[in-house]
C-alpha positions as CSV (number, residue, x, y, z in Angstrom):
1,M,-3.8,-12.8,14.1
2,K,-5.2,-12.8,10.5
3,I,-3.3,-10.6,8.1
4,T,-4.3,-9.8,4.5
5,I,-1.7,-8.6,2.0
6,I,-3.5,-6.5,-0.6
7,I,-1.9,-6.1,-4.0
8,P,-3.6,-3.9,-6.7
9,T,-2.8,-5.0,-10.3
10,Y,-3.2,-3.6,-13.8
11,N,-1.3,-5.6,-16.5
12,E,1.2,-7.1,-14.1
13,I,1.5,-10.6,-15.6
14,D,5.3,-10.3,-15.7
15,T,5.6,-10.0,-11.9
16,I,2.4,-11.1,-10.1
17,G,3.0,-14.8,-10.2
18,A,6.6,-14.6,-8.9
19,L,5.5,-12.1,-6.2
20,I,2.7,-14.4,-4.9
21,D,5.2,-17.3,-4.7
22,K,7.7,-15.1,-2.8
23,L,5.0,-13.8,-0.4
24,L,3.8,-17.3,0.3
25,L,7.4,-18.3,1.3
26,V,7.8,-15.2,3.5
27,C,4.4,-15.7,5.2
28,A,5.4,-19.4,5.9
29,E,8.3,-18.0,8.1
30,M,5.7,-16.4,10.4
31,P,3.5,-19.2,11.6
32,Q,2.2,-17.2,14.5
33,H,-0.1,-15.4,12.1
34,I,-2.7,-16.5,9.5
35,F,-2.0,-14.9,6.1
36,S,-4.1,-14.3,3.0
37,I,-3.1,-12.6,-0.2
38,L,-5.8,-10.5,-1.9
39,V,-5.1,-9.3,-5.5
40,V,-7.4,-6.5,-6.7
41,D,-7.3,-6.5,-10.4
42,S,-8.5,-3.4,-12.3
43,N,-9.6,-5.1,-15.6
44,S,-6.1,-6.1,-16.8
45,Q,-5.8,-7.0,-20.5
46,D,-2.7,-9.2,-20.3
47,G,-4.0,-12.2,-18.5
48,T,-3.1,-11.1,-15.0
49,A,-6.4,-12.1,-13.5
50,S,-6.3,-15.5,-15.1
51,L,-2.8,-16.1,-13.6
52,V,-4.0,-15.1,-10.2
53,E,-7.0,-17.4,-10.5
54,E,-4.6,-20.2,-11.3
55,K,-2.6,-19.4,-8.1
56,A,-5.9,-19.2,-6.1
57,R,-6.8,-22.8,-7.2
58,K,-3.5,-24.1,-5.9
59,H,-3.4,-22.0,-2.7
60,G,-6.5,-21.4,-0.6
61,T,-4.9,-18.3,0.9
62,V,-4.8,-16.5,-2.4
63,H,-7.9,-14.5,-3.4
64,L,-8.9,-12.4,-6.5
65,L,-11.2,-9.4,-6.5
66,K,-12.0,-7.9,-9.9
67,Q,-12.9,-4.4,-10.8
68,N,-14.7,-3.8,-14.0
69,E,-12.6,-0.9,-15.0
70,R,-9.4,0.9,-14.0
71,R,-10.4,3.5,-11.4
72,G,-7.1,4.3,-9.7
73,L,-4.8,2.9,-7.1
74,G,-6.7,4.3,-4.1
75,S,-10.0,2.9,-5.5
76,A,-8.4,-0.6,-5.7
77,Y,-6.9,-0.4,-2.3
78,V,-10.1,0.7,-0.4
79,L,-12.1,-2.0,-2.2
80,G,-9.5,-4.5,-1.1
81,M,-9.5,-3.2,2.5
82,Q,-13.3,-3.5,2.7
83,Y,-13.1,-7.1,1.5
84,A,-10.2,-8.0,3.8
85,A,-12.1,-6.6,6.9
86,R,-15.5,-7.9,6.1
87,R,-15.0,-11.1,4.1
88,L,-11.6,-12.3,5.3
89,A,-12.0,-11.1,8.9
90,A,-8.5,-9.6,8.8
91,D,-7.0,-8.1,12.0
92,A,-4.6,-6.1,9.8
93,F,-4.0,-5.5,6.2
94,I,-0.8,-4.7,4.3
95,E,-0.6,-2.6,1.2
96,C,2.0,-3.9,-1.2
97,D,2.9,-3.0,-4.9
98,A,2.8,-5.7,-7.5
99,D,6.0,-4.8,-9.3
100,F,8.8,-5.9,-6.8
101,Q,9.7,-2.3,-5.9
102,H,9.0,-3.5,-2.4
103,D,11.0,-6.4,-1.2
104,P,8.5,-9.0,0.1
105,R,10.9,-9.8,3.0
106,D,10.4,-6.3,4.4
107,I,6.9,-7.3,5.3
108,K,8.4,-9.1,8.3
109,R,9.6,-5.7,9.6
110,L,6.1,-4.3,9.5
111,I,4.7,-7.3,11.3
112,T,7.3,-7.2,14.0
113,E,6.1,-3.7,14.9
114,F,2.5,-4.7,14.6
115,D,3.3,-7.5,17.2
116,N,4.9,-4.8,19.3
117,G,1.6,-2.9,19.5
118,Y,1.7,-0.4,16.7
119,D,-1.5,0.4,14.7
120,Y,0.1,1.8,11.5
121,V,3.5,0.7,10.3
122,I,5.1,2.4,7.4
123,G,7.9,1.0,5.3
124,S,10.0,4.2,5.0
125,R,12.5,5.1,2.4
126,Y,13.6,8.2,4.3
127,V,14.5,7.0,7.8
128,P,18.0,5.8,8.6
129,G,18.5,2.5,6.8
130,G,15.9,3.2,4.1
131,S,16.8,4.0,0.5
132,V,15.5,4.8,-3.0
133,P,16.9,3.3,-6.2
134,H,20.3,4.6,-7.3
135,E,18.9,4.5,-10.9
136,W,16.3,7.2,-10.2
137,K,16.9,10.4,-12.1
138,W,17.9,13.4,-10.0
139,Y,14.6,15.1,-10.5
140,R,12.6,12.1,-9.3
141,K,14.7,12.0,-6.1
142,I,14.0,15.7,-5.5
143,I,10.3,15.4,-6.2
144,S,9.9,12.4,-3.9
145,R,12.0,13.8,-1.0
146,W,10.6,17.3,-1.1
147,S,7.0,16.3,-1.5
148,N,7.3,14.4,1.8
149,V,8.9,17.5,3.4
150,F,6.0,19.6,2.1
151,I,3.4,17.2,3.4
152,R,5.1,17.1,6.8
153,L,5.3,20.9,7.1
154,I,1.7,21.7,5.9
155,L,-0.1,18.9,7.7
156,H,2.1,18.8,10.8
157,I,2.6,15.1,10.5
158,P,5.9,13.9,12.0
159,I,6.4,11.2,9.3
160,A,9.5,11.0,7.0
161,D,7.7,9.0,4.2
162,A,4.1,10.0,3.8
163,T,3.9,8.6,0.3
164,S,5.2,5.1,0.9
165,G,3.4,2.3,-0.8
166,L,4.2,-0.4,1.8
167,K,2.2,-0.1,5.0
168,L,0.4,-2.1,7.6
169,T,-2.9,-1.0,9.2
170,R,-4.5,-2.5,12.3
171,V,-8.2,-3.2,11.4
172,Q,-9.7,-3.1,14.9
173,T,-10.8,0.4,16.0
174,F,-9.6,2.1,12.8
175,S,-11.3,0.4,9.9
176,E,-14.8,1.7,10.8
177,R,-13.5,5.3,10.9
178,L,-11.3,5.3,7.8
179,P,-12.8,6.5,4.5
180,L,-12.8,3.0,3.0
181,E,-15.2,3.9,0.2
182,E,-14.2,5.6,-3.0
183,R,-16.7,8.4,-2.7
184,K,-15.2,9.3,0.7
185,L,-11.6,9.6,-0.5
186,Y,-10.1,12.9,-1.4
187,S,-8.3,11.1,-4.2
188,R,-8.8,7.8,-5.9
189,F,-5.3,7.8,-7.2
190,H,-1.9,7.7,-5.6
191,A,-2.7,10.6,-3.2
192,Y,-5.1,8.4,-1.3
193,K,-2.1,7.5,0.8
194,I,-1.8,11.0,2.2
195,H,-5.5,11.0,3.2
196,L,-5.4,7.7,5.0
197,L,-2.2,8.6,6.8
198,Y,-3.6,11.9,8.0
199,C,-6.7,10.0,9.2
200,M,-4.6,7.5,11.2
201,F,-2.6,10.4,12.7
202,A,-5.8,12.3,13.6
203,Y,-7.4,9.3,15.2
204,G,-4.5,8.8,17.5
205,A,-3.0,5.7,16.0
206,K,0.3,4.5,17.3
207,I,2.5,4.9,14.2
208,K,6.0,3.5,13.5
209,E,8.3,3.9,10.5
210,V,10.7,1.1,9.6
211,P,13.5,1.3,7.0
212,I,13.0,-0.4,3.6
213,T,15.0,-0.6,0.4
214,F,12.9,0.7,-2.4
215,H,13.8,-0.9,-5.8
216,E,13.6,0.2,-9.4
217,R,10.8,-1.5,-11.3
218,G,12.2,-4.5,-13.1
219,N,9.4,-5.4,-15.6
220,G,6.4,-3.8,-17.1
221,A,5.4,-0.1,-17.4
222,S,5.2,2.3,-14.4
223,K,1.6,3.4,-13.5
224,L,2.8,6.7,-12.1
225,R,1.3,9.8,-13.7
226,T,3.9,12.3,-12.5
227,I,2.3,15.7,-13.2
228,K,-1.2,14.5,-12.5
229,D,-0.2,12.7,-9.3
230,I,1.7,15.8,-8.0
231,A,-1.5,17.9,-8.7
232,E,-3.6,15.3,-6.9
233,S,-1.3,15.3,-3.9
234,L,-1.4,19.1,-3.7
235,K,-5.2,19.0,-3.8
236,V,-5.4,16.4,-1.0
237,V,-2.9,18.2,1.2
238,F,-4.8,21.5,1.0
239,L,-8.2,19.8,1.4
240,L,-6.9,18.1,4.6
241,R,-5.4,21.4,5.8
242,L,-8.7,23.2,5.2
243,K,-11.3,20.6,6.0
244,G,-9.5,17.9,8.1
245,V,-10.7,14.3,8.0
């Protein structure tokens, strides 16, 4: 199977090179699949794109897709998903952050369940064995935990971690039905995750959560916009509740 790992970047020069190197090593441990790494750069100003281009010249499995402006996490991901499905002929794509908050080795857990027949595999912080950083402030832990409880209750989705950023999606059957265009998303920011999860649930995807350890960001500045992202998430949840997919 062909699997594309999609990584959105904006000013991630401190981490993206090391992340690509680590992912290449992890992928080499799974020779039963053909991997590609697709970086979607949102007009970084720190040389991120140039560094990825250098990696792409050395490794034919590394690709760079550029956006002319920073349009949000959801916008970058759906652009990458389109490219992975149409240009790289991916059978599955994996969403992965660029800042090492996700351990690259946890990708193997997602792929194991994909091989077991699951269509949508979520790296979950809130199933047994999963965790969030001890360094998180108490209010961030509360917001993260209870936002997931809220989403689960309002949308009736039996998922512990609806806002996880590490996920695998099977392309066949589902890619043509998912809103993989920015204009079709209920949010082009972090809340896009809730929209796509709800779609997969509504379309009858076989969904599995696997435990992951979520790490504190080591380098660079966080791209979270806490108040705005909470408002976006509320908007998406209520749109889905009222309108569905």
